[in-house]
N, C-alpha and C positions, 0 to 999 in steps of 0.2 A: 632411657627406655624407648628408644626410637621405634622399635618393632611393635610396641604396644600402643602407639599413638593412633587415634582414630581421626580420620579426615572427614569433617562434616561436608555433606554435599549441599550446594546452594539450592535452596528451594525456589521454584519458579514463582514469580509474582502472579497474583490473580489475573492481571491483564495479559499474562503470557500463557494463557491456556492454549491447548492444542486445538487450533481452529480446524485442522484437517479432519477432526472427528465428526464434523458435520459438513453439509454442502456449502459451497461458496455463497456469500451474501449477494454478490453481484454477478451478472452474466455478461457475455460479450454483447455489445450494443446498448447497454444501459447508459442513460445519461446521468452523470453524477456531478456533485459539487464538492470542491475541496473545503475541508473544515479547518485547515491551518495553512500557513505559509510553508513553502518548501524551498530550501536553499541548496545550492550545489555543494555537496560535501567533498568535491574533488573527483567524483566518479562520472560526472556528466561531461562528455567531450565538447570542446569548443566554447565552453563558458567558464569564466573565472570562479575559483573556489569562493564560496560565500555569496555569490550572485543569486538573487531570487529567481527560481525557475517558474514557480506559480505562487499566487497569493490566495489567501483565504477568500472563498466565494467564487473563484474561477471555475468555469464549467467545462467538462470534457466528456468523452465517451470511452467506456471500457472496450479495449480492442483485444485483450487476451487475459487469461487467468492462469497464473503459475503458482509455484510454491517456493518456500524458503525455509531452510533448516528443518524440513520435515515437520514443521509446526504451523506455519502461517500460509494463508493465501496472499499472493501479491497480485494486484490488479494493475496491468499496464493501461494507463489512462492517457488518451490523446487529448491534450488541452490545445485544440486546434487554433484558437485565437492567439495563443502564445507560441505556437509552432514547436511544442515540446511534448514528448511522451515521457511520463514519469511513473515509476513503480510505487504503488501506495498500498497501505493496509486498509482493511474495511473500517477501522476506527477513525481513519483520516478522511473518510468520504461519507456523503449522504446521497441517497437516491433522489433524483429529480423526476425521472420518467423511465419506466421499465418497458414501455410499449412504443417508444418514439420511432423505432425502426421496423415495427411490425407492418406487414402488408395491410393496405386499407380494405 
């Protein structure tokens, strides 16, 4: 009875909620800290696969906010001391200073 088979749809995990339903957590210019190590998965040019791009605790600045899969915000973070820009999700970052680039 192949025609009567039902295909169950995978349910999204709670951590996979649609972030785009609300505003971004971070804005351009925010100073942030990485909450986890990030290794090159093979998509970062000029660095070997498996190489650490950033380490937990590294500090950077959000330089742009984009989206991925029409579900998530992706924050391009310039980790200036490491000389790398890495795309990260909000759950991988914590805010250090939202006003560091505001005029005095």
